[in-house]
Backbone as a chain_set.jsonl record, in Angstrom:
{"seq": "MASIFVAYSFLLLVILKISTPYTLARTTALYLVSCLLPNLALAQAFTVSAVTPTHNTLAVPRAASVGVTFSQAVGNSASSLAGLQVFSAQRGGKLAGTSTVAGSTLTFDPLRAFKPGEQISVTLTSALKSTAGAALAKPYVYQFTAAATGGTGSYTRAPISRWVGLSLV", "coords": {"N": [[124.507, 102.164, -37.744], [123.556, 103.957, -39.602], [120.851, 103.596, -39.225], [120.413, 104.751, -36.733], [120.895, 107.414, -37.316], [118.768, 107.886, -39.078], [116.623, 107.527, -37.322], [117.023, 109.684, -35.539], [116.706, 111.782, -37.339], [114.02, 111.455, -38.036], [112.869, 111.963, -35.551], [113.496, 114.664, -35.281], [111.932, 115.715, -37.364], [109.361, 115.16, -36.401], [109.319, 116.762, -34.123], [109.483, 119.261, -35.335], [107.027, 119.308, -36.701], [105.126, 119.107, -34.646], [105.619, 121.227, -32.87], [104.359, 124.417, -32.28], [105.203, 127.21, -32.26], [107.612, 128.507, -34.466], [110.264, 129.161, -33.702], [110.697, 127.664, -31.357], [110.68, 125.06, -32.34], [112.823, 125.194, -34.105], [114.951, 125.817, -32.362], [114.952, 123.539, -30.709], [115.509, 121.54, -32.596], [118.071, 122.335, -33.49], [119.474, 122.046, -31.104], [119.298, 119.256, -30.643], [120.64, 118.305, -32.916], [123.211, 119.375, -32.494], [123.957, 118.012, -30.199], [123.677, 115.249, -30.729], [124.704, 114.473, -33.29], [127.608, 114.82, -33.257], [128.337, 112.595, -31.723], [127.717, 110.497, -33.395], [129.725, 110.677, -35.264], [131.883, 109.744, -33.884], [131.967, 106.997, -34.009], [133.965, 104.488, -35.26], [135.041, 103.26, -38.363], [135.675, 99.877, -39.431], [138.718, 99.279, -40.482], [141.769, 98.783, -42.444], [144.846, 99.354, -40.913], [147.634, 98.975, -41.017], [150.076, 97.005, -42.821], [152.137, 94.062, -43.015], [154.45, 92.142, -44.726], [155.169, 95.356, -46.186], [153.436, 97.175, -48.823], [154.261, 96.166, -52.113], [156.881, 95.391, -51.502], [160.154, 94.276, -52.146], [162.212, 91.382, -52.013], [161.381, 90.09, -49.591], [161.847, 88.213, -46.647], [161.897, 84.681, -47.056], [160.679, 83.074, -45.156], [158.839, 84.655, -43.943], [155.968, 85.955, -42.156], [152.591, 87.006, -42.82], [151.195, 89.972, -41.802], [148.466, 91.881, -40.562], [147.214, 94.885, -39.39], [144.43, 96.293, -37.801], [141.873, 98.871, -37.411], [140.277, 98.289, -35.289], [139.701, 95.739, -32.771], [140.05, 92.373, -33.898], [137.666, 89.925, -34.83], [137.581, 86.507, -33.764], [136.452, 84.378, -35.129], [135.917, 81.514, -37.268], [134.843, 82.144, -39.776], [135.491, 84.831, -39.981], [138.301, 84.761, -39.928], [138.724, 83.534, -42.343], [138.562, 85.6, -44.072], [141.038, 86.622, -44.656], [143.179, 86.049, -47.199], [145.825, 84.488, -48.881], [147.719, 84.458, -51.769], [149.647, 82.785, -54.323], [151.576, 83.535, -57.131], [153.35, 81.837, -58.47], [152.744, 79.28, -57.536], [150.183, 79.069, -58.26], [147.707, 79.659, -56.901], [145.707, 79.746, -53.851], [147.44, 79.911, -50.782], [148.254, 77.497, -48.272], [147.971, 77.679, -44.731], [148.192, 79.053, -41.364], [146.003, 81.136, -39.59], [146.046, 83.625, -37.094], [144.808, 85.546, -34.314], [145.533, 88.48, -32.493], [144.419, 90.733, -30.553], [144.078, 93.654, -32.306], [145.44, 92.721, -34.479], [145.94, 90.561, -37.188], [147.442, 87.598, -38.162], [149.051, 85.679, -40.657], [150.54, 82.63, -41.064], [152.367, 80.982, -43.373], [152.155, 77.576, -44.515], [154.316, 76.487, -45.879], [157.547, 77.812, -46.716], [157.933, 80.797, -48.684], [158.607, 80.67, -52.202], [161.766, 81.333, -53.88], [161.835, 84.579, -55.178], [159.111, 84.616, -55.519], [155.914, 85.954, -56.263], [153.597, 87.352, -54.138], [150.203, 87.728, -53.314], [147.951, 89.432, -51.252], [144.74, 89.253, -49.977], [142.065, 90.879, -48.461], [138.897, 90.389, -47.33], [135.375, 91.328, -47.047], [134.44, 89.493, -45.286], [135.916, 89.524, -43.032], [135.583, 90.429, -39.68], [135.094, 92.723, -36.972], [135.485, 92.553, -33.364], [133.247, 93.772, -32.461], [131.461, 93.168, -34.387], [131.433, 94.534, -36.774], [131.847, 94.651, -40.277], [134.675, 94.527, -42.52], [135.362, 97.666, -43.858], [135.936, 98.166, -46.604], [137.046, 96.006, -49.237], [140.492, 94.888, -49.453], [143.559, 94.792, -51.096], [146.884, 93.759, -51.649], [150.374, 93.376, -52.632], [153.54, 91.597, -52.569], [157.022, 90.613, -52.98], [158.88, 87.65, -52.633], [162.193, 87.078, -51.355], [164.919, 86.44, -53.549], [167.209, 84.69, -52.908], [170.503, 83.212, -52.712], [171.574, 80.573, -54.91], [173.507, 79.583, -57.749], [175.9, 80.323, -60.217], [177.823, 80.695, -63.186], [180.109, 82.505, -65.142], [181.547, 82.49, -68.187], [183.987, 83.752, -70.171], [184.078, 84.029, -73.613], [186.714, 83.195, -75.823], [188.406, 85.724, -77.701], [189.373, 85.042, -80.203], [187.488, 83.435, -81.281], [185.628, 85.085, -82.364], [186.836, 86.387, -84.432], [186.936, 87.234, -87.775], [184.27, 87.134, -88.261], [181.545, 88.748, -89.772], [179.603, 91.552, -89.106], [176.565, 92.094, -90.117]], "CA": [[124.792, 103.562, -37.558], [122.642, 104.699, -40.464], [119.509, 103.528, -38.645], [120.371, 105.742, -35.652], [120.77, 108.719, -37.963], [117.396, 107.977, -39.598], [115.741, 107.706, -36.162], [117.186, 111.069, -35.08], [116.104, 112.653, -38.349], [112.574, 111.332, -37.873], [112.537, 112.673, -34.318], [113.553, 116.094, -35.577], [110.76, 116.055, -38.177], [108.2, 115.128, -35.523], [109.374, 117.968, -33.294], [109.164, 120.406, -36.183], [105.609, 119.271, -37.031], [104.312, 119.281, -33.441], [105.858, 122.53, -32.249], [103.619, 125.501, -32.912], [106.067, 128.333, -32.612], [108.75, 128.144, -35.316], [111.534, 129.303, -32.982], [110.857, 126.542, -30.438], [111.044, 123.905, -33.153], [114.182, 125.419, -34.62], [115.879, 125.719, -31.236], [115.011, 122.132, -30.31], [116.197, 120.807, -33.658], [119.494, 122.688, -33.443], [120.044, 121.449, -29.895], [119.448, 117.823, -30.871], [121.701, 118.098, -33.91], [124.517, 119.675, -31.905], [124.274, 117.014, -29.174], [123.655, 113.867, -31.187], [125.529, 114.188, -34.472], [129.021, 114.58, -32.966], [128.509, 111.236, -31.225], [127.684, 109.595, -34.537], [131.029, 110.756, -35.941], [132.89, 109.06, -33.088], [132.003, 105.591, -34.386], [135.078, 104.3, -36.187], [134.86, 102.162, -39.313], [136.642, 98.785, -39.325], [139.586, 99.461, -41.647], [143.164, 98.343, -42.346], [145.752, 100.417, -40.449], [149.01, 98.701, -41.464], [150.332, 95.65, -43.307], [153.518, 93.595, -42.995], [155.343, 93.111, -45.347], [154.483, 96.501, -46.763], [153.067, 97.112, -50.243], [155.264, 96.075, -53.183], [158.238, 95.167, -50.996], [160.949, 93.26, -52.829], [163.149, 90.658, -51.158], [160.816, 89.739, -48.281], [162.377, 86.905, -46.242], [161.034, 83.593, -47.517], [159.964, 82.485, -44.018], [158.06, 85.732, -43.322], [154.525, 85.855, -41.959], [151.821, 88.147, -43.298], [150.495, 90.576, -40.674], [147.592, 93.005, -40.874], [146.693, 95.559, -38.204], [143.16, 96.946, -38.099], [141.489, 99.992, -36.565], [139.565, 97.724, -34.146], [140.047, 94.345, -32.488], [139.545, 91.45, -34.915], [136.924, 88.765, -34.345], [138.368, 85.283, -33.901], [135.631, 83.301, -35.67], [136.468, 80.879, -38.473], [134.411, 82.88, -40.967], [136.255, 86.074, -40.026], [139.681, 84.429, -40.295], [138.728, 83.183, -43.773], [138.606, 86.838, -44.838], [142.429, 86.874, -45.049], [143.593, 85.033, -48.163], [147.156, 84.737, -49.426], [147.837, 83.746, -53.036], [150.958, 82.716, -54.952], [151.56, 83.53, -58.597], [154.098, 80.68, -58.947], [152.075, 78.03, -57.163], [148.895, 79.075, -58.933], [146.498, 79.669, -56.081], [145.696, 80.107, -52.44], [148.425, 79.207, -49.976], [147.807, 76.915, -47.011], [148.655, 78.236, -43.578], [147.416, 79.25, -40.149], [145.712, 82.53, -39.234], [145.848, 83.841, -35.661], [144.418, 86.908, -33.937], [146.0, 89.033, -31.219], [143.877, 92.094, -30.483], [143.707, 94.222, -33.606], [146.371, 92.208, -35.494], [145.685, 89.243, -37.759], [148.691, 87.11, -38.74], [148.983, 84.456, -41.451], [151.812, 81.913, -41.169], [152.228, 79.988, -44.443], [152.576, 76.216, -44.201], [155.659, 76.34, -46.465], [158.22, 79.085, -47.011], [157.731, 81.308, -50.039], [159.662, 80.297, -53.155], [162.599, 82.483, -54.239], [161.28, 85.464, -56.194], [157.669, 84.39, -55.653], [155.046, 87.112, -56.075], [152.521, 87.003, -53.21], [149.092, 88.68, -53.233], [147.165, 89.304, -50.027], [143.383, 89.769, -50.155], [141.255, 90.985, -47.248], [137.515, 90.509, -47.792], [134.405, 91.822, -46.068], [134.159, 88.421, -44.319], [136.61, 89.915, -41.8], [134.704, 91.173, -38.771], [135.674, 93.165, -35.704], [134.826, 91.929, -32.22], [131.948, 94.437, -32.343], [130.605, 92.661, -35.456], [131.512, 95.363, -37.981], [132.587, 94.056, -41.399], [135.708, 95.374, -43.103], [134.685, 98.747, -44.585], [136.08, 97.889, -48.037], [138.077, 94.993, -49.485], [141.847, 95.427, -49.487], [144.47, 93.883, -51.79], [148.241, 94.258, -51.889], [151.297, 92.301, -52.995], [154.976, 91.738, -52.295], [157.814, 89.576, -53.642], [159.821, 86.952, -51.751], [163.607, 87.241, -51.707], [165.523, 85.453, -54.442], [168.571, 84.556, -52.379], [171.235, 81.996, -53.045], [171.736, 80.241, -56.314], [174.88, 79.583, -58.256], [176.009, 80.594, -61.639], [179.192, 81.017, -63.585], [180.217, 83.251, -66.38], [182.798, 82.189, -68.868], [184.186, 84.652, -71.292], [184.522, 83.326, -74.818], [187.948, 83.776, -76.369], [188.205, 86.671, -78.792], [189.683, 84.382, -81.476], [186.273, 82.817, -81.766], [184.85, 86.086, -83.044], [187.6, 86.961, -85.523], [186.525, 86.8, -89.095], [182.818, 87.246, -88.422], [181.12, 90.08, -90.178], [178.33, 91.966, -88.522], [175.779, 92.724, -91.169]], "C": [[123.841, 104.404, -38.392], [121.236, 104.696, -39.874], [119.353, 104.519, -37.493], [120.174, 107.136, -36.246], [119.35, 108.928, -38.495], [116.419, 108.216, -38.451], [115.821, 109.135, -35.634], [116.543, 112.046, -36.07], [114.587, 112.631, -38.239], [112.104, 112.093, -36.638], [112.533, 114.177, -34.549], [112.343, 116.532, -36.398], [109.491, 116.092, -37.328], [108.16, 116.389, -34.668], [108.995, 119.195, -34.113], [107.672, 120.463, -36.507], [104.735, 119.604, -35.817], [104.427, 120.691, -32.874], [105.132, 123.62, -33.022], [104.529, 126.663, -33.248], [107.301, 127.84, -33.385], [110.06, 128.184, -34.537], [111.769, 128.168, -32.009], [111.301, 125.302, -31.21], [112.479, 124.02, -33.649], [115.21, 125.259, -33.518], [116.053, 124.272, -30.801], [115.786, 121.318, -31.338], [117.692, 121.091, -33.631], [120.176, 122.073, -32.233], [120.294, 119.954, -30.11], [120.569, 117.528, -31.864], [123.068, 118.326, -33.285], [124.918, 118.649, -30.86], [124.47, 115.614, -29.741], [124.591, 113.576, -32.348], [127.013, 114.043, -34.166], [129.284, 113.169, -32.451], [128.466, 110.217, -32.347], [129.041, 109.567, -35.233], [132.102, 110.0, -35.177], [132.993, 107.575, -33.438], [133.047, 105.412, -35.489], [134.8, 103.103, -37.09], [135.965, 101.126, -39.099], [137.485, 98.802, -40.593], [140.986, 98.905, -41.381], [144.025, 99.534, -41.946], [147.171, 100.229, -40.978], [149.114, 97.259, -41.938], [151.829, 95.36, -43.236], [153.573, 92.293, -43.761], [154.532, 94.232, -46.011], [154.255, 96.305, -48.267], [154.294, 97.062, -51.146], [156.698, 95.926, -52.697], [158.9, 94.062, -51.803], [161.856, 92.6, -51.799], [162.644, 90.462, -49.729], [161.395, 88.381, -47.895], [161.385, 85.784, -46.555], [160.228, 82.958, -46.391], [159.067, 83.51, -43.319], [156.586, 85.358, -43.166], [153.878, 87.093, -42.567], [151.045, 88.682, -42.101], [149.67, 91.773, -41.118], [147.068, 93.572, -39.56], [145.472, 96.37, -38.618], [142.878, 98.07, -37.108], [140.745, 99.542, -35.305], [140.039, 96.297, -33.923], [139.341, 93.429, -33.482], [138.806, 90.297, -34.246], [137.696, 87.489, -34.645], [137.55, 84.115, -34.432], [136.273, 82.746, -36.946], [136.081, 81.646, -39.729], [135.174, 84.2, -41.101], [137.692, 85.811, -40.468], [139.799, 84.061, -41.774], [138.765, 84.422, -44.657], [140.002, 87.272, -45.225], [142.863, 85.732, -45.947], [144.922, 85.443, -48.78], [147.337, 83.841, -50.649], [149.259, 83.826, -53.581], [150.809, 82.688, -56.461], [152.267, 82.284, -59.125], [153.394, 79.358, -58.659], [150.648, 77.964, -57.703], [147.673, 79.004, -58.035], [146.729, 80.064, -54.643], [146.689, 79.257, -51.661], [147.788, 78.673, -48.697], [148.608, 77.534, -45.873], [147.703, 78.407, -42.42], [147.238, 80.734, -39.882], [145.461, 82.605, -37.735], [145.536, 85.309, -35.404], [145.023, 87.253, -32.592], [145.55, 90.486, -31.177], [143.432, 92.586, -31.839], [144.617, 93.741, -34.736], [146.004, 90.785, -35.894], [146.951, 88.81, -38.488], [148.438, 85.806, -39.481], [150.384, 83.872, -41.531], [151.656, 80.836, -42.228], [152.769, 78.628, -44.002], [153.996, 75.953, -44.703], [156.24, 77.722, -46.741], [157.916, 79.502, -48.448], [158.888, 80.85, -50.916], [160.502, 81.528, -53.482], [161.976, 83.289, -55.378], [159.776, 85.353, -56.385], [156.877, 85.675, -55.388], [153.841, 86.663, -55.263], [151.477, 88.11, -53.221], [148.299, 88.383, -51.969], [145.817, 89.973, -50.273], [142.664, 89.742, -48.815], [139.826, 91.263, -47.697], [136.609, 91.04, -46.681], [133.95, 90.721, -45.114], [134.854, 88.711, -42.991], [135.683, 90.773, -40.955], [135.476, 91.582, -37.524], [134.961, 92.429, -34.568], [133.455, 92.548, -31.981], [130.98, 93.989, -33.439], [130.621, 93.484, -36.725], [132.346, 94.651, -39.05], [133.644, 95.045, -41.884], [135.039, 96.383, -44.034], [134.774, 98.573, -46.097], [137.185, 96.862, -48.225], [139.439, 95.652, -49.708], [142.755, 94.382, -50.129], [145.839, 94.533, -51.903], [149.147, 93.074, -52.208], [152.72, 92.633, -52.581], [155.689, 90.572, -52.967], [158.807, 88.983, -52.655], [161.25, 87.123, -52.273], [164.072, 86.105, -52.609], [166.985, 85.317, -54.042], [169.207, 83.268, -52.867], [171.357, 81.798, -54.535], [173.197, 80.288, -56.716], [174.828, 79.87, -59.746], [177.458, 80.898, -61.966], [179.152, 81.693, -64.943], [181.577, 82.944, -66.973], [182.891, 83.084, -70.086], [184.723, 83.853, -72.473], [185.797, 83.981, -75.344], [187.656, 84.663, -77.584], [188.456, 85.998, -80.144], [188.441, 83.731, -82.086], [185.471, 83.805, -82.63], [185.592, 86.701, -84.239], [187.118, 86.381, -86.85], [185.006, 86.838, -89.311], [182.46, 88.644, -88.853], [179.749, 90.352, -89.574], [177.553, 92.716, -89.574], [174.374, 92.924, -90.697]], "O": [[123.373, 105.449, -37.941], [120.506, 105.679, -40.004], [118.269, 105.07, -37.299], [119.384, 107.933, -35.739], [118.796, 110.02, -38.377], [115.489, 109.012, -38.584], [114.793, 109.734, -35.316], [115.911, 113.021, -35.665], [113.94, 113.673, -38.339], [111.081, 112.777, -36.667], [111.65, 114.879, -34.057], [111.787, 117.604, -36.156], [108.642, 116.963, -37.518], [107.109, 117.008, -34.505], [108.269, 120.066, -33.635], [107.103, 121.552, -36.582], [103.727, 120.299, -35.944], [103.431, 121.275, -32.446], [105.263, 123.737, -34.24], [104.617, 127.061, -34.41], [107.945, 126.869, -32.988], [110.893, 127.296, -34.713], [112.908, 127.736, -31.834], [112.199, 124.582, -30.773], [113.244, 123.056, -33.611], [116.243, 124.623, -33.728], [117.173, 123.826, -30.552], [116.628, 120.496, -30.976], [118.497, 120.165, -33.741], [121.321, 121.628, -32.319], [121.372, 119.448, -29.796], [121.353, 116.601, -31.664], [123.992, 117.548, -33.523], [126.111, 118.43, -30.649], [125.339, 114.874, -29.279], [125.215, 112.515, -32.376], [127.653, 113.19, -34.78], [130.345, 112.605, -32.715], [129.115, 109.175, -32.259], [129.452, 108.523, -35.74], [133.13, 109.645, -35.753], [134.028, 106.96, -33.178], [133.013, 106.095, -36.512], [134.369, 102.051, -36.617], [137.058, 101.461, -38.642], [137.023, 98.388, -41.656], [141.339, 98.596, -40.243], [143.947, 100.598, -42.561], [147.836, 101.198, -41.343], [148.343, 96.398, -41.516], [152.667, 96.251, -43.372], [152.788, 91.393, -43.461], [153.361, 94.057, -46.346], [154.809, 95.397, -48.886], [155.245, 97.822, -50.962], [157.633, 96.296, -53.408], [158.282, 93.041, -52.105], [162.221, 93.23, -50.806], [163.394, 90.647, -48.77], [161.434, 87.477, -48.73], [160.182, 85.931, -46.342], [159.186, 82.357, -46.652], [158.585, 83.255, -42.215], [156.039, 84.563, -43.93], [154.542, 88.104, -42.798], [150.316, 87.932, -41.452], [150.109, 92.576, -41.941], [146.544, 92.839, -38.721], [145.476, 97.044, -39.647], [143.562, 98.203, -36.093], [140.596, 100.318, -34.361], [140.701, 95.714, -34.781], [138.194, 93.666, -33.86], [139.254, 89.76, -33.233], [138.385, 87.4, -35.661], [137.919, 82.963, -34.206], [137.063, 83.42, -37.607], [136.89, 81.787, -40.646], [135.468, 84.635, -42.215], [138.238, 86.55, -41.286], [140.85, 84.255, -42.385], [138.976, 84.312, -45.865], [140.162, 88.188, -46.032], [142.912, 84.58, -45.516], [145.117, 86.6, -49.154], [147.138, 82.629, -50.581], [149.981, 84.794, -53.341], [150.018, 81.918, -57.006], [151.835, 81.722, -60.131], [153.453, 78.428, -59.463], [149.989, 76.929, -57.613], [146.694, 78.345, -58.384], [147.761, 80.62, -54.266], [146.772, 78.044, -51.851], [146.906, 79.304, -48.115], [149.781, 77.87, -46.038], [146.553, 77.97, -42.473], [148.198, 81.502, -39.938], [144.759, 81.768, -37.17], [145.938, 86.193, -36.162], [145.03, 86.439, -31.669], [146.228, 91.367, -31.708], [142.527, 92.021, -32.454], [144.574, 94.29, -35.837], [145.786, 89.921, -35.045], [147.477, 89.545, -39.324], [147.709, 84.937, -39.003], [151.31, 84.53, -42.005], [150.909, 79.879, -42.03], [153.716, 78.544, -43.22], [154.782, 75.279, -44.037], [155.503, 78.681, -46.971], [157.674, 78.661, -49.314], [160.008, 80.663, -50.439], [160.012, 82.652, -53.376], [161.631, 82.733, -56.422], [159.226, 85.937, -57.318], [157.134, 86.387, -54.417], [153.146, 85.719, -55.637], [151.818, 89.291, -53.148], [148.014, 87.227, -51.657], [145.756, 91.118, -50.722], [142.651, 88.726, -48.121], [139.569, 92.262, -48.369], [137.026, 91.18, -45.531], [133.151, 90.986, -44.216], [134.439, 88.208, -41.947], [135.074, 91.722, -41.448], [136.388, 90.884, -37.081], [133.951, 91.762, -34.793], [132.592, 91.922, -31.367], [129.812, 94.379, -33.43], [129.895, 93.171, -37.668], [133.417, 94.116, -38.76], [133.518, 96.252, -41.68], [134.245, 96.006, -44.897], [133.793, 98.808, -46.803], [138.153, 96.843, -47.465], [139.526, 96.817, -50.098], [142.722, 93.213, -49.745], [145.944, 95.719, -52.215], [148.747, 91.918, -52.075], [153.057, 93.78, -52.287], [155.044, 89.649, -53.466], [159.489, 89.708, -51.931], [161.475, 87.291, -53.472], [163.664, 84.955, -52.444], [167.881, 85.773, -54.752], [168.536, 82.364, -53.365], [171.256, 82.743, -55.317], [174.012, 80.96, -56.084], [173.812, 79.668, -60.412], [178.224, 81.315, -61.097], [178.263, 81.46, -65.761], [182.613, 83.119, -66.333], [181.98, 83.148, -70.912], [185.69, 83.103, -72.348], [185.927, 85.204, -75.304], [186.766, 84.373, -78.382], [187.812, 86.351, -81.133], [188.383, 83.512, -83.296], [184.726, 83.394, -83.52], [184.995, 87.476, -84.986], [186.927, 85.173, -86.99], [184.526, 86.601, -90.419], [183.018, 89.619, -88.349], [178.87, 89.49, -89.545], [177.868, 93.865, -89.881], [173.542, 93.445, -91.439]]}, "num_chains": 1, "name": "protein.A"}
């Protein structure tokens, strides 16, 4: 995209140098700018639009998948899929799983369910590419926490007689 802008800028400079009358050069330059630059703005960067689970969510179901929606369709190459990495604080590293693409959505299904209360970090790198070949505009990182469901525990109240005669100093 930058190379197109440079080419148009060069063309404008050539027109300005060649044209004898100043007004002809100015009129031509203004016409080209008004016609060509709006089209450059229409090109959309490859960015993250939405994530599931959302940022800093607590109590995410332990069997949940990680989903990321992008502004453009995602390329399905192995190198592009490697741009989505999911890490566990409790397990000490990258989680194993399967990444799949459906249009503009990339989904990661972990091989094993998240541990109760596990903190998960998701990293999206510039290795991710759109079907048009555009790399992710900027890296993206977020985290969430798996649900800490279940568990047992009991609370037993100590008899008051146990505390009689103790001085709190």
